[in-house]
N, CA, C and O atoms as a GROMACS GRO file, in nm:
protein
  340
    1MET      N    1   0.931  -0.065  -2.330
    1MET     CA    2   0.828   0.022  -2.385
    1MET      C    3   0.716   0.040  -2.284
    1MET      O    4   0.685  -0.050  -2.205
    2VAL      N    5   0.656   0.155  -2.290
    2VAL     CA    6   0.543   0.188  -2.204
    2VAL      C    7   0.417   0.128  -2.265
    2VAL      O    8   0.405   0.121  -2.388
    3ASP      N    9   0.324   0.084  -2.181
    3ASP     CA   10   0.198   0.029  -2.231
    3ASP      C   11   0.118   0.135  -2.304
    3ASP      O   12   0.107   0.249  -2.258
    4VAL      N   13   0.062   0.096  -2.419
    4VAL     CA   14  -0.025   0.185  -2.496
    4VAL      C   15  -0.164   0.124  -2.494
    4VAL      O   16  -0.181   0.005  -2.523
    5LYS      N   17  -0.263   0.206  -2.461
    5LYS     CA   18  -0.403   0.162  -2.464
    5LYS      C   19  -0.480   0.255  -2.557
    5LYS      O   20  -0.467   0.377  -2.552
    6ILE      N   21  -0.560   0.192  -2.642
    6ILE     CA   22  -0.644   0.268  -2.734
    6ILE      C   23  -0.789   0.226  -2.708
    6ILE      O   24  -0.827   0.112  -2.731
    7TYR      N   25  -0.868   0.320  -2.660
    7TYR     CA   26  -1.010   0.297  -2.638
    7TYR      C   27  -1.082   0.332  -2.767
    7TYR      O   28  -1.067   0.442  -2.820
    8THR      N   29  -1.161   0.238  -2.817
    8THR     CA   30  -1.220   0.250  -2.950
    8THR      C   31  -1.369   0.217  -2.950
    8THR      O   32  -1.425   0.170  -2.852
    9THR      N   33  -1.430   0.243  -3.066
    9THR     CA   34  -1.561   0.188  -3.098
    9THR      C   35  -1.548   0.118  -3.233
    9THR      O   36  -1.453   0.139  -3.307
   10ARG      N   37  -1.646   0.033  -3.263
   10ARG     CA   38  -1.637  -0.049  -3.384
   10ARG      C   39  -1.638   0.034  -3.512
   10ARG      O   40  -1.560   0.006  -3.604
   11VAL      N   41  -1.723   0.134  -3.520
   11VAL     CA   42  -1.735   0.212  -3.643
   11VAL      C   43  -1.668   0.347  -3.620
   11VAL      O   44  -1.734   0.445  -3.585
   12CYS      N   45  -1.537   0.350  -3.640
   12CYS     CA   46  -1.461   0.472  -3.611
   12CYS      C   47  -1.338   0.476  -3.700
   12CYS      O   48  -1.240   0.406  -3.673
   13PRO      N   49  -1.340   0.557  -3.805
   13PRO     CA   50  -1.224   0.563  -3.894
   13PRO      C   51  -1.099   0.618  -3.825
   13PRO      O   52  -0.988   0.581  -3.861
   14PHE      N   53  -1.116   0.706  -3.726
   14PHE     CA   54  -1.000   0.759  -3.656
   14PHE      C   55  -0.936   0.652  -3.567
   14PHE      O   56  -0.815   0.651  -3.547
   15CYS      N   57  -1.019   0.561  -3.514
   15CYS     CA   58  -0.966   0.449  -3.436
   15CYS      C   59  -0.882   0.359  -3.526
   15CYS      O   60  -0.773   0.316  -3.487
   16THR      N   61  -0.932   0.332  -3.644
   16THR     CA   62  -0.859   0.250  -3.741
   16THR      C   63  -0.726   0.316  -3.777
   16THR      O   64  -0.624   0.249  -3.787
   17SER      N   65  -0.728   0.447  -3.797
   17SER     CA   66  -0.605   0.520  -3.830
   17SER      C   67  -0.505   0.514  -3.716
   17SER      O   68  -0.385   0.498  -3.738
   18ALA      N   69  -0.553   0.528  -3.593
   18ALA     CA   70  -0.464   0.524  -3.476
   18ALA      C   71  -0.398   0.386  -3.465
   18ALA      O   72  -0.277   0.376  -3.444
   19LYS      N   73  -0.477   0.281  -3.480
   19LYS     CA   74  -0.422   0.146  -3.472
   19LYS      C   75  -0.321   0.123  -3.584
   19LYS      O   76  -0.217   0.060  -3.562
   20SER      N   77  -0.351   0.172  -3.702
   20SER     CA   78  -0.260   0.158  -3.815
   20SER      C   79  -0.128   0.231  -3.790
   20SER      O   80  -0.022   0.179  -3.823
   21LEU      N   81  -0.135   0.349  -3.732
   21LEU     CA   82  -0.013   0.425  -3.701
   21LEU      C   83   0.077   0.346  -3.607
   21LEU      O   84   0.196   0.331  -3.633
   22PHE      N   85   0.019   0.295  -3.498
   22PHE     CA   86   0.100   0.220  -3.401
   22PHE      C   87   0.155   0.092  -3.463
   22PHE      O   88   0.268   0.054  -3.434
   23LYS      N   89   0.076   0.025  -3.547
   23LYS     CA   90   0.126  -0.096  -3.615
   23LYS      C   91   0.244  -0.062  -3.705
   23LYS      O   92   0.345  -0.132  -3.706
   24THR      N   93   0.231   0.047  -3.781
   24THR     CA   94   0.338   0.091  -3.870
   24THR      C   95   0.466   0.121  -3.793
   24THR      O   96   0.576   0.094  -3.841
   25LEU      N   97   0.450   0.177  -3.673
   25LEU     CA   98   0.566   0.211  -3.590
   25LEU      C   99   0.621   0.090  -3.515
   25LEU      O  100   0.725   0.100  -3.450
   26GLY      N  101   0.552  -0.024  -3.524
   26GLY     CA  102   0.596  -0.144  -3.452
   26GLY      C  103   0.570  -0.137  -3.304
   26GLY      O  104   0.639  -0.202  -3.225
   27VAL      N  105   0.470  -0.059  -3.266
   27VAL     CA  106   0.436  -0.042  -3.124
   27VAL      C  107   0.311  -0.125  -3.094
   27VAL      O  108   0.206  -0.104  -3.155
   28SER      N  109   0.324  -0.218  -3.000
   28SER     CA  110   0.207  -0.296  -2.963
   28SER      C  111   0.117  -0.212  -2.873
   28SER      O  112   0.162  -0.121  -2.804
   29TYR      N  113  -0.011  -0.244  -2.876
   29TYR     CA  114  -0.109  -0.169  -2.799
   29TYR      C  115  -0.220  -0.263  -2.755
   29TYR      O  116  -0.240  -0.371  -2.810
   30GLN      N  117  -0.291  -0.218  -2.655
   30GLN     CA  118  -0.410  -0.291  -2.609
   30GLN      C  119  -0.530  -0.212  -2.655
   30GLN      O  120  -0.541  -0.092  -2.628
   31GLU      N  121  -0.621  -0.277  -2.725
   31GLU     CA  122  -0.743  -0.212  -2.770
   31GLU      C  123  -0.856  -0.247  -2.675
   31GLU      O  124  -0.880  -0.364  -2.645
   32ILE      N  125  -0.925  -0.144  -2.628
   32ILE     CA  126  -1.038  -0.164  -2.538
   32ILE      C  127  -1.161  -0.103  -2.603
   32ILE      O  128  -1.167   0.017  -2.628
   33GLY      N  129  -1.259  -0.188  -2.632
   33GLY     CA  130  -1.382  -0.142  -2.697
   33GLY      C  131  -1.476  -0.076  -2.598
   33GLY      O  132  -1.496  -0.125  -2.487
   34LEU      N  133  -1.534   0.035  -2.640
   34LEU     CA  134  -1.627   0.108  -2.555
   34LEU      C  135  -1.772   0.091  -2.599
   34LEU      O  136  -1.862   0.147  -2.535
   35ASP      N  137  -1.797   0.016  -2.705
   35ASP     CA  138  -1.933  -0.001  -2.756
   35ASP      C  139  -2.028  -0.058  -2.652
   35ASP      O  140  -2.145  -0.018  -2.645
   36THR      N  141  -1.980  -0.150  -2.573
   36THR     CA  142  -2.068  -0.218  -2.477
   36THR      C  143  -2.042  -0.174  -2.333
   36THR      O  144  -2.092  -0.237  -2.240
   37ASP      N  145  -1.966  -0.068  -2.315
   37ASP     CA  146  -1.935  -0.023  -2.180
   37ASP      C  147  -1.948   0.130  -2.167
   37ASP      O  148  -1.848   0.200  -2.153
   38PRO      N  149  -2.072   0.180  -2.172
   38PRO     CA  150  -2.092   0.324  -2.164
   38PRO      C  151  -2.046   0.385  -2.031
   38PRO      O  152  -2.009   0.502  -2.026
   39GLU      N  153  -2.047   0.306  -1.925
   39GLU     CA  154  -2.000   0.357  -1.796
   39GLU      C  155  -1.850   0.386  -1.800
   39GLU      O  156  -1.805   0.488  -1.746
   40LEU      N  157  -1.773   0.298  -1.863
   40LEU     CA  158  -1.630   0.322  -1.877
   40LEU      C  159  -1.604   0.446  -1.962
   40LEU      O  160  -1.518   0.527  -1.929
   41ARG      N  161  -1.679   0.460  -2.069
   41ARG     CA  162  -1.663   0.578  -2.156
   41ARG      C  163  -1.692   0.707  -2.079
   41ARG      O  164  -1.620   0.806  -2.093
   42THR      N  165  -1.797   0.706  -1.998
   42THR     CA  166  -1.831   0.823  -1.917
   42THR      C  167  -1.721   0.851  -1.816
   42THR      O  168  -1.683   0.967  -1.797
   43ARG      N  169  -1.670   0.748  -1.751
   43ARG     CA  170  -1.564   0.766  -1.652
   43ARG      C  171  -1.437   0.823  -1.717
   43ARG      O  172  -1.375   0.915  -1.664
   44LEU      N  173  -1.399   0.767  -1.831
   44LEU     CA  174  -1.281   0.817  -1.901
   44LEU      C  175  -1.299   0.962  -1.942
   44LEU      O  176  -1.206   1.042  -1.932
   45SER      N  177  -1.417   0.997  -1.987
   45SER     CA  178  -1.446   1.135  -2.025
   45SER      C  179  -1.433   1.228  -1.905
   45SER      O  180  -1.371   1.334  -1.914
   46THR      N  181  -1.490   1.189  -1.795
   46THR     CA  182  -1.485   1.269  -1.673
   46THR      C  183  -1.342   1.288  -1.625
   46THR      O  184  -1.304   1.397  -1.584
   47GLU      N  185  -1.263   1.182  -1.631
   47GLU     CA  186  -1.125   1.187  -1.583
   47GLU      C  187  -1.030   1.262  -1.677
   47GLU      O  188  -0.918   1.294  -1.638
   48ASN      N  189  -1.074   1.290  -1.800
   48ASN     CA  190  -0.986   1.350  -1.899
   48ASN      C  191  -1.048   1.477  -1.960
   48ASN      O  192  -1.060   1.491  -2.081
   49ASN      N  193  -1.085   1.566  -1.871
   49ASN     CA  194  -1.134   1.700  -1.909
   49ASN      C  195  -1.252   1.698  -2.005
   49ASN      O  196  -1.264   1.786  -2.090
   50GLY      N  197  -1.340   1.600  -1.991
   50GLY     CA  198  -1.461   1.594  -2.072
   50GLY      C  199  -1.441   1.541  -2.214
   50GLY      O  200  -1.531   1.555  -2.298
   51TRP      N  201  -1.326   1.481  -2.242
   51TRP     CA  202  -1.300   1.425  -2.375
   51TRP      C  203  -1.406   1.321  -2.405
   51TRP      O  204  -1.425   1.229  -2.325
   52ARG      N  205  -1.474   1.332  -2.518
   52ARG     CA  206  -1.586   1.243  -2.545
   52ARG      C  207  -1.568   1.156  -2.669
   52ARG      O  208  -1.638   1.057  -2.686
   53THR      N  209  -1.475   1.193  -2.755
   53THR     CA  210  -1.463   1.120  -2.881
   53THR      C  211  -1.362   1.006  -2.870
   53THR      O  212  -1.280   1.001  -2.778
   54VAL      N  213  -1.371   0.915  -2.965
   54VAL     CA  214  -1.275   0.806  -2.975
   54VAL      C  215  -1.194   0.826  -3.101
   54VAL      O  216  -1.241   0.888  -3.196
   55PRO      N  217  -1.074   0.774  -3.103
   55PRO     CA  218  -1.010   0.697  -2.997
   55PRO      C  219  -0.964   0.786  -2.882
   55PRO      O  220  -0.941   0.906  -2.897
   56MET      N  221  -0.952   0.722  -2.767
   56MET     CA  222  -0.888   0.783  -2.651
   56MET      C  223  -0.758   0.705  -2.633
   56MET      O  224  -0.760   0.585  -2.607
   57ILE      N  225  -0.646   0.773  -2.648
   57ILE     CA  226  -0.517   0.705  -2.652
   57ILE      C  227  -0.434   0.742  -2.531
   57ILE      O  228  -0.412   0.860  -2.500
   58PHE      N  229  -0.387   0.638  -2.462
   58PHE     CA  230  -0.305   0.655  -2.343
   58PHE      C  231  -0.170   0.589  -2.364
   58PHE      O  232  -0.161   0.480  -2.422
   59VAL      N  233  -0.065   0.654  -2.317
   59VAL     CA  234   0.069   0.594  -2.311
   59VAL      C  235   0.103   0.592  -2.163
   59VAL      O  236   0.120   0.696  -2.100
   60GLY      N  237   0.112   0.471  -2.110
   60GLY     CA  238   0.122   0.458  -1.965
   60GLY      C  239  -0.007   0.513  -1.906
   60GLY      O  240  -0.116   0.477  -1.949
   61GLU      N  241   0.006   0.600  -1.808
   61GLU     CA  242  -0.112   0.662  -1.746
   61GLU      C  243  -0.145   0.796  -1.809
   61GLU      O  244  -0.243   0.860  -1.770
   62LYS      N  245  -0.065   0.840  -1.907
   62LYS     CA  246  -0.082   0.972  -1.967
   62LYS      C  247  -0.179   0.967  -2.084
   62LYS      O  248  -0.161   0.890  -2.178
   63PHE      N  249  -0.283   1.051  -2.078
   63PHE     CA  250  -0.379   1.063  -2.186
   63PHE      C  251  -0.322   1.157  -2.292
   63PHE      O  252  -0.291   1.272  -2.264
   64LEU      N  253  -0.309   1.105  -2.415
   64LEU     CA  254  -0.252   1.186  -2.524
   64LEU      C  255  -0.357   1.254  -2.609
   64LEU      O  256  -0.328   1.352  -2.676
   65GLY      N  257  -0.478   1.203  -2.608
   65GLY     CA  258  -0.584   1.259  -2.692
   65GLY      C  259  -0.631   1.156  -2.792
   65GLY      O  260  -0.631   1.036  -2.766
   66GLY      N  261  -0.671   1.206  -2.910
   66GLY     CA  262  -0.719   1.120  -3.016
   66GLY      C  263  -0.616   1.101  -3.125
   66GLY      O  264  -0.498   1.131  -3.107
   67PHE      N  265  -0.662   1.052  -3.239
   67PHE     CA  266  -0.569   1.023  -3.349
   67PHE      C  267  -0.496   1.148  -3.396
   67PHE      O  268  -0.375   1.146  -3.413
   68ASP      N  269  -0.569   1.258  -3.417
   68ASP     CA  270  -0.504   1.379  -3.467
   68ASP      C  271  -0.393   1.425  -3.373
   68ASP      O  272  -0.287   1.469  -3.418
   69ASP      N  273  -0.417   1.416  -3.243
   69ASP     CA  274  -0.317   1.457  -3.144
   69ASP      C  275  -0.194   1.367  -3.149
   69ASP      O  276  -0.080   1.416  -3.148
   70VAL      N  277  -0.217   1.237  -3.155
   70VAL     CA  278  -0.106   1.141  -3.158
   70VAL      C  279  -0.030   1.150  -3.290
   70VAL      O  280   0.093   1.140  -3.292
   71ASN      N  281  -0.102   1.169  -3.398
   71ASN     CA  282  -0.036   1.182  -3.528
   71ASN      C  283   0.050   1.308  -3.531
   71ASN      O  284   0.158   1.308  -3.589
   72ALA      N  285   0.001   1.416  -3.471
   72ALA     CA  286   0.081   1.540  -3.464
   72ALA      C  287   0.208   1.516  -3.382
   72ALA      O  288   0.316   1.562  -3.420
   73LEU      N  289   0.195   1.445  -3.269
   73LEU     CA  290   0.314   1.412  -3.189
   73LEU      C  291   0.413   1.330  -3.272
   73LEU      O  292   0.534   1.353  -3.266
   74HIS      N  293   0.360   1.237  -3.349
   74HIS     CA  294   0.448   1.155  -3.434
   74HIS      C  295   0.521   1.241  -3.537
   74HIS      O  296   0.642   1.228  -3.554
   75ARG      N  297   0.448   1.328  -3.606
   75ARG     CA  298   0.509   1.415  -3.708
   75ARG      C  299   0.616   1.506  -3.647
   75ARG      O  300   0.713   1.541  -3.714
   76GLU      N  301   0.598   1.544  -3.520
   76GLU     CA  302   0.694   1.632  -3.451
   76GLU      C  303   0.811   1.553  -3.390
   76GLU      O  304   0.902   1.611  -3.332
   77GLY      N  305   0.807   1.419  -3.403
   77GLY     CA  306   0.912   1.336  -3.346
   77GLY      C  307   0.901   1.319  -3.195
   77GLY      O  308   1.000   1.284  -3.130
   78LYS      N  309   0.783   1.341  -3.139
   78LYS     CA  310   0.766   1.336  -2.994
   78LYS      C  311   0.692   1.211  -2.945
   78LYS      O  312   0.688   1.186  -2.824
   79LEU      N  313   0.634   1.133  -3.035
   79LEU     CA  314   0.557   1.017  -2.993
   79LEU      C  315   0.647   0.902  -2.945
   79LEU      O  316   0.626   0.850  -2.836
   80MET      N  317   0.745   0.863  -3.025
   80MET     CA  318   0.829   0.749  -2.990
   80MET      C  319   0.904   0.769  -2.858
   80MET      O  320   0.916   0.674  -2.782
   81PRO      N  321   0.955   0.889  -2.829
   81PRO     CA  322   1.018   0.906  -2.698
   81PRO      C  323   0.922   0.880  -2.581
   81PRO      O  324   0.963   0.831  -2.476
   82LEU      N  325   0.794   0.913  -2.599
   82LEU     CA  326   0.695   0.885  -2.494
   82LEU      C  327   0.672   0.735  -2.479
   82LEU      O  328   0.660   0.684  -2.368
   83VAL      N  329   0.666   0.666  -2.591
   83VAL     CA  330   0.640   0.522  -2.592
   83VAL      C  331   0.760   0.444  -2.541
   83VAL      O  332   0.744   0.340  -2.478
   84GLN      N  333   0.880   0.495  -2.567
   84GLN     CA  334   1.001   0.424  -2.531
   84GLN      C  335   1.053   0.462  -2.393
   84GLN      O  336   1.153   0.406  -2.348
   85ALA      N  337   0.988   0.554  -2.326
   85ALA     CA  338   1.036   0.601  -2.194
   85ALA      C  339   1.042   0.491  -2.092
   85ALA      O  340   1.080   0.515  -1.978
   0.00000   0.00000   0.00000
């Protein structure tokens, strides 16, 4: 399986939903909190077309977007092939 990273903040219902989705699918992930690292959040935003909201979800080095984006990929049957590549 490809590494999954979810960049989150503490008070974020979409972050909770993203983590729940991956848990339900049996996919392990690394959670990285952005609450105390504004420089990392700024860098990630700059590197990913100005994306500013959390969660920021990566599969390997590929930025997938936030929860809505990943959930749409899952509903279309496209998420697991990315994770299992």
